C-alpha positions as CSV (number, residue, x, y, z in Angstrom):
1,M,106.0,97.9,89.0
2,R,109.4,96.4,88.2
3,V,112.9,97.7,88.6
4,T,115.9,95.7,87.4
5,V,119.2,95.7,89.3
6,H,122.3,95.8,87.1
7,E,125.6,94.5,88.4
8,N,124.3,94.4,92.0
9,N,123.9,98.2,92.1
10,L,121.1,98.4,94.6
11,E,121.5,102.2,95.3
12,Q,120.8,103.0,91.7
13,A,117.8,100.6,91.6
14,M,116.4,102.2,94.8
15,R,116.7,105.7,93.2
16,V,114.9,104.5,90.1
17,L,112.2,102.8,92.2
18,K,111.7,105.9,94.3
19,K,111.5,108.1,91.2
20,K,108.8,105.8,89.7
21,L,106.8,105.8,92.9
22,Q,107.0,109.6,93.2
23,R,105.8,110.0,89.6
24,E,102.9,107.7,90.3
25,G,102.0,109.7,93.4
26,V,102.3,106.9,95.9
27,F,104.2,109.0,98.5
28,R,101.6,111.8,98.3
29,E,98.8,109.2,98.6
30,M,100.4,107.7,101.7
31,K,100.8,111.1,103.2
32,M,97.2,112.0,102.5
33,R,95.9,108.7,104.1
34,R,97.8,109.1,107.4
35,N,94.8,111.1,108.7
36,F,91.1,110.7,108.0
37,E,89.8,113.4,105.6
38,K,86.1,114.3,105.7
39,P,84.3,114.0,102.3
40,S,83.6,117.8,102.4
41,E,87.3,118.5,103.0
42,R,88.2,116.2,100.1
43,R,85.9,118.0,97.7
44,V,87.4,121.4,98.7
45,R,91.0,120.1,98.3
46,E,90.3,118.4,94.9
47,K,88.5,121.6,93.6
48,A,91.5,123.7,94.7
49,E,93.9,121.3,93.0
50,A,91.9,121.4,89.8
51,G,92.0,125.2,89.9
52,R,95.8,125.2,90.4
53,R,96.2,122.7,87.4
54,F,94.0,125.0,85.3
55,R,95.9,128.1,86.1
56,K,99.2,126.4,85.4
57,L,97.9,125.3,82.0
58,L,96.8,128.9,81.3
59,R,100.3,130.2,82.3
60,K,101.9,127.7,79.9
61,R,99.6,128.6,77.1
62,M,100.2,132.3,77.6
63,E,104.0,131.7,77.7
64,R,103.8,129.7,74.5
65,E,101.8,132.4,72.7
66,G,104.2,135.1,73.8
67,F,102.1,137.1,76.2
């Protein structure tokens, strides 16, 4: 990942880097890896996340169709 610094503006470059890392999910990944997660807990969490994504998709579809 590369961020260019224009006119020695490090604050703006840091904001851009942080935004890119957040979009990639790096911060979330770091938070998840602080503690060990059992494989069974991981499956439950991933299944719940998939359900939330699916419900969000359904909400967007319904909103688009005018329901």
